[in-house]
C-alpha positions in Angstrom: 104.4 111.1 88.3 102.8 113.5 90.8 104.1 113.5 94.3 100.8 112.4 95.8 100.5 109.4 93.4 104.2 108.4 94.1 103.6 108.6 97.9 100.5 106.5 97.7 102.2 103.9 95.5 105.3 103.7 97.7 103.2 103.5 100.8 101.3 100.5 99.4 104.6 98.9 98.4 106.0 99.3 102.0 102.8 97.9 103.5 103.0 94.8 101.3 106.8 94.5 102.0 106.1 94.9 105.8 103.3 92.3 105.7 105.7 89.8 104.0 108.4 90.5 106.6 106.0 90.2 109.5 104.6 86.9 108.2 108.2 85.6 107.6 109.2 86.6 111.1 106.1 84.8 112.5 106.8 81.6 110.5 110.5 81.5 111.4 109.9 82.5 115.0 112.0 85.6 114.6 110.5 88.5 116.7 113.0 91.0 115.4 111.9 90.4 111.7 108.3 90.4 112.8 108.6 93.7 114.5 110.5 95.2 111.6 107.7 94.2 109.3 105.1 95.7 111.6 107.0 98.9 111.7 107.4 99.0 107.9 103.6 98.4 107.5 102.8 101.3 109.8 105.3 103.6 107.9 103.7 102.5 104.6 100.2 103.4 105.9 101.5 106.8 107.0 103.1 107.5 103.6 99.9 106.4 101.8 97.9 108.8 103.9 100.4 111.6 103.2 99.8 111.0 99.5 96.1 111.3 100.0 96.5 114.5 101.9 98.7 115.9 99.1 96.1 115.0 96.5 93.4 116.9 98.5 95.7 120.0 98.7 96.7 119.6 95.0 100.4 119.0 95.4 
């Protein structure tokens, strides 16, 4: 698998995982878990964007 495709896939996975954590933290009234989920979602978005950039540059 190309690096760009892997980054995009992993980024999407982290976004979904982060959303689940964020929702679970909200439902259980656990601000730490909610914040951790939000952070993971942001990191996933950044990784997905990195994959898109790599694809444009052909890496």
